[in-house]
BAMARKE-789595 format. One record per residue: residue in one letter; x, y, z of N, C-alpha, C in turn. Coordinates in steps of 0.2 Angstrom, whole numbers, plus 5000, padded with zeros to 4 digits. Layout:
<pts>
AXYZXYZXYZ;...
</pts>
This chain:
<pts>
X492648844861492148804864492148814871;X492748834874492748844881492248894884;X492048944880491648994882490848974882;X490748914879490148884878489948844884;X490448824888490348784894490148814900;X490248884901490048914907489748984905;X489349014909489049074909489349124914;X489649174913489949224918489449274920;X489149274926488649324929489049384931;X489649384932490049434935490049494931;X490149494924490149554920490649604922;X491249574925491749624928492049674923;X492149654917492349704912491949764911;X491249754911490849804911490849854917;X490849814923490849854929491449894930;X492049874928492649914930492849954924;X492549944918492749984913493349964909;X493649904911494249884907494849924909;X494849964914495450004916495949964919;X496549994919497149954923497249984930;X497349934934497449954941498149944943;X498449984947499149984950499149944956;X499649914958499749884964500349904968;X500249914975500849934979500949884985;X501549854985501649794989501949824996;X501649805001501849835008502149775012;X502349725009502549665013503149685017;X503649725015504249745018504249805022;X503649825023503549885028502949875033;X502349885030501749875035501649805036;X501849755032501849685033502249665039;X502749705041503249685046503049715053;X502549755053502249785059501849735063;X502149685066501749635070502249605075;X502049595081502549575086502749495085;X502449465080502549395079502949385072;X503149435069503449435062504249445063;X504649405060505349405060505549455054;X505949505056506249555050506649515046;X506549505040506949465035507649485034;X508049445032508749465030508749505024;X509249535022509249575016509249535010;X509549475010509449425005508749405003;X508349395009507649375008507249435005;X507449495007507049555005507249564997;X507849554995507949554988507649504984;X507549444987507249394983506449414982;X506149444988505449464987505449514982;X505849564982505849614977505849594970;X506249544969506249514962505649474960;X505349444965504649414964504149464962;X504149524966503649574965503749604958;X504349604956504449634949504249584944;X504349524945504049474940503349464940;X503049484945502249474946501949534943;X502349594941502049654938501849704943;X502049694950501849744955502149804953;X501849864954502049924951502549964956;X502349954963502749994968502849954974;X503349964978503449934984503649984990;X503349984995503550015001504049975005;X504749995005505249955007505549965014;X505250005018505450015024505350085027;X505650095033505550165036506350175038;X506750215034507450225035507550265042;X507050305044507150345050507150305056;X506950235056506850195062507550175064;X508050185061508750155063509250135058;X509850125060510350105055510250045051;X509949995054509849935050509249945045;X508749975047508249995042508550035036;X508950085038509250125032509650085028;X510050045031510550005027510149955022;X509649925024509249885020508849925015;X508649975016508250025011508750045006;X509350065008509850085003510050024998;X510149965001510349904997509749884992;X509149884994508649874990508549924984;X508649984986508650034981509150024975;X509750004978510349994973510149934969;X509849884971509649824967509149844962;X508649884964508149914959508449954954;X508949994956509250034951509749994946;X510149954949510649914945510349864941;X509749834943509449784939508849814934;X508849884934508349914930507649894931;X507449884937506749864938506249914937;X505649894935505149944934504849954941;X504949914946504649924952504849994955;X504350034957504550104960504550094968;X505150114971505250114978504950174981;X504650154988504450214992504650194999;X504650245004504750235011504250265015;X504150235020503650265025503950325029;X503550375031503850425036503250455039;X503350475046502850515049502950585046;X502450625048502450695045502850735049;X503550715050504050755053504650755049;X505050805049505650815045506150755047;X506150735053506650685055506550625052;X505950605050505750545047505850555039;X505750605036505750625029506450635027;X506850665031507550675029507950615027;X507850555031508250495028508050475022;X507350475020507150455013507450505008;X507450565009507850615004508550595004;X508850575009509650555009509750495005;X509250445006509350385002509250394995;X508750434993508650444986509250484983;X509550524986510050564984510750514983;X510750474988511350434988511350374983;X510750354981510650304976510550324969;X510250384969510150424962509550404959;X509050374962508350364960507850394964;X507250404961506750434965506450384970;X506450404976506150354982505650394985;X504950384983504450424986504350414993;X504150474996504050475004503250465005;X503050415008502350405010502250425017;X502050495017502050525024501350515027;X501350495033500650485036500550515043;X499950525045499750545051499050525053;X498850515059498150495061497650555059;X497050535058496450575056495850575059;X495750515063495050505066494950535072;X494350545075494250585081494550545087;X494550475087494850445092495650455092;X495950455086496650475086496850545089;X496450595087496550665089496450665096;X495950625099495850625106496450595110;X496650535107497250495111497850535111;X497950575105498650605104498550685107;X497950705109497850775110498050825105;X497850805099497950845093497350885091;X497550945088496950985085497050975077;X496450995074496550995067497051045064;X497051105067497551155065498251125066;X498451085071499051055071499151005066;X498650965064498750915059498850955052;X498551005051498651045045499351075044;X499551095050500251125050500751065048;X500651015052501150955050501150935043;X500550935040500450915033500750955029;X500651025029500951075025501751065025;X501951065031502751065032503051005029;X502750945030502950875028502950875021;X502350885018502350875010502750935007;X502750995009503151045006503951025006;X504151005012504850985013505050925008;X504550875007504750825003504750844996;X504350884993504350914987504950954985;X505151004990505651044989506351004988;X506350944991506950904991506950854985;X506550864980506550834974506250764974;X505950744979505650674978504850674978;X504550624976503850624976503550614982;X502850624983502550624990501850584989;X501750534993501050514994500850525001;X500350565002500050585008499550535011;X499650505017499250455019498850475026;X498250475026497850485033497750415036;X498050405042497850345045497150345048;X496850285048496150275051495650325047;X495750325040495350365036494650345037;X494450285037493750255037493350275043;X493650305048493350325054493450405055;X493650435050493750515051493150555048;X493050615051492550655049492650685042;X492150685038492250715031492550775030;X492350825034492650895034493450895036;X493650845041494350845042494750815036;X494450765033494750735027494850785022;X494250825021494250875015494850925016;X494950945022495450995024496150965023;X496250905026496850875026497150865019;X496750825015496950815008496950875004;X496550925005496650985001497351015003;X497451025009498051055011498651015008;X498650945008499250905006499250914998;X498750914995498750924987499050994986;X498751044989499051114988499751124989;X500051084994500751084996501151044991;X500851004986501250964981501150894981;X500750864985500650794985500250774978;X500450724975500050704969499850634969;X499850604975499550544976499350544984;X498750524985498450514992498250444993;X498250435000498050365001497550365007;X497050325006496450315011496650245014;X496650255021496850195025496350165029;X496150105029495650075033496150035039;X496450075043496950055047496750005052;X496150005054495849955059495349905056;X495349905050494949855046494149865048;X493949925048493349945051492749945045;X493049965039492549975034492149915031;X491649925028491249875023491349905016;X491149865011491249885004490849945003;X490249945006489850005005490150075007;X490450065013490850125016491450145012;X491750095009492350105005492150144999;X491550124996491350164990491150234991;X490850244997490650304999491250355000;X491750325004492350365005492750384999;X492850334994493150344988492850394984;X492150394983491750444979491850514982;X491850514989491950574992492550614991;X493150574992493750594991493950614983;X493650574979493650594972493350664971;X492850684974492550744974493050804977;X493350784982493850824985494450844980;X494650794977495150794972494950844966;X494350824964494050864958494050944960;X493850954966493851024968494551064968;X495051024969495751054969495951074962;X495651034957495851044950496551014948;X496850974952497450944951497350874949;X497850844946497850774944498150734949;X497750704953498050664959497750594959;X498250544960498050474961497750464968;X497350414968497050394975497250314976;X497550304982497650234984497250214989;X497150144989496750114995497150064999;X497250075005497650025010497149995015;X497049935014496549895019496849845023;X496449835029496649775033496049735034;X496149675037495649615037495349605043;X495249655048494949635055494249605054;X493849625049493249605048493149545043;X493749525040493749485035493549505028;X493549575027493349605021493849635017;X494449615018495049645015494949645007;X494849585004494849584997494249614994;X493649604998493049634995493049714996;X493449745001493449815001493949844996;X494549804994494949824989494649824982;X494249774981493849774975493349834974;X493049844980492549904980492849964979;X493549974982493850034981494050044973;X494249994970494349994963493750014959;X493149984961492549994957492350064958;X492550094964492350164965492850214962;X493350194959493850234956494550244959;X494750204964495450204966495950184961;X496450214961496950204955497450144957;X497550134964498050084966497850054972;X497949994973497749964979498349924983;X498449924989498949894993498849824996;X499349784997499249725000499949695002;X499949635005500549605007500549535006;X501049495005501049425004500749385009;X500249345007499849305012499449355017;X499449415016499049465021499449475027;X500149455027500449465033500449535036;X500449545042500349615045500149615052;X500049675055499849675062499149655063;X498949635069498349605071498149545066;X497649545062497449485058497749495051;X498049555050498449565044498149615039;X498449625033498249665028497949635022;X497749665017497449635011497949585008;X497849525007498349475004498449494996;X499049514995499249534988499149474983;X499249414985499249364981498549344979;X498049344984497349334982497049394978;X497349454980497149514976497349504968;X497949484967498149474960497749424957;X497549374960497149324957496549354954;X496149384959495549414957495649474952;X496149514952496149564947496349534940;X496749484940496849444934496249414931;X495849384935495249354933494749404930;X494749464933494349524931494549554925;X495149544923495449574917495749644918;X495849654925496149724926496849734927;X497249674927497949674927498149614923;X498849614921499149554919499649534923;X499749464925500249444930500349364929;X500949344930501049274930500849244936;X500249214937499949194943500349124945;X500649094941501049034943501649044948;X501849114948502349134953502049144960;X501449144961501149164967501349114973;X501349054972501549004977502249024980;X502649034975503349054977503449114981;X503049164978503049234982502749224989;X502249184990501949174997502449135001;X502749084998503149035002503749075004;X504049115000504649155001504549205007;X503949235007503749285012503649245019;X503349185018503149145024503849125028;X504349105024504949085027505349145030;X505349195026505649255028505449285034;X504749285035504449325041504249275047;X504349205045504149165051503349155052;X502949175047502249175047502049115043;X501749065046501449005042500849025038;X500848985033500248995028499748935029;X499148955031498648905032498548855026;X498348795028498348745022497748755017;X497348795019496748815015496848875010;X497448905011497648965007497448965000;X497149014997496949004990497448994985;X498049014986498549004981498948944982;X498748904986498948834987499748834988;X499948884992500748884994500948845000;X500448815003500648775009501148725008;X501148685003501648635002502348655001;X502448715000503048744998503348775005;X502948785010503248825015503548785021;X504148805023504448775029504648825033;X504248835039504448895043504748865049;X505348885051505748855056505548875063;
</pts>
């Protein structure tokens, strides 16, 4: 009888083809890149990992071990928890496209005995090339060296271009093709400055899908968005509609400037659209835990109604 009481104009199942979308949680890495965020204790990070697992999140970027001893220690401890508790959650770590950043990820993977993917990144837009005094040839050299080193050392690689949504098409074609030829089997499109609109996201994803087809390889495409124009959720859903395989987010959208795509709100939408299964009753706890751990308050109007559970000191 319930279906007779409303009519759904969304027709999401038809639009998205009923496919399953994967999720990558960036709360413990990109979410902590903010001057007003507290770096959580290892106990709080482990608590968040378990909540991600219960929510059905597929992967988590758990830090940048090349940034120092504390970062590496926390990454190792989280990887051991994932291993010992037999979590389905797939860990990854961020790294610049330099060996000094990638080597610690390799060492962690070898020490713990599980695959820890390296998410290697570098800037790609004209303004980044201008600011860093980079040439495209230099970016291609860094890309080939970083991805090849990662693959040779037995761990998987996701290749990320920062500021993808403001980069030249031919630059992106050459960088992603280079990364794929070097062995990357997952690539990430990043709206680093929250510049894109849903129309722009679709155009970009369609273009990159064409680049991937031209390589003849089976490569997954990720979308990583920010909220500077308030379009984080809309852009993430546009990326899914255009064919992205996985989307990134953080608890309550915590992150630099105005934040990232809020994972909790994303999960609610994807569940409603029939694209994932998740126990949404856990979302208030997930958001409240992240808020306490990072010191970032949740607005009283937040969609998952976690405000009553949050006590930020």
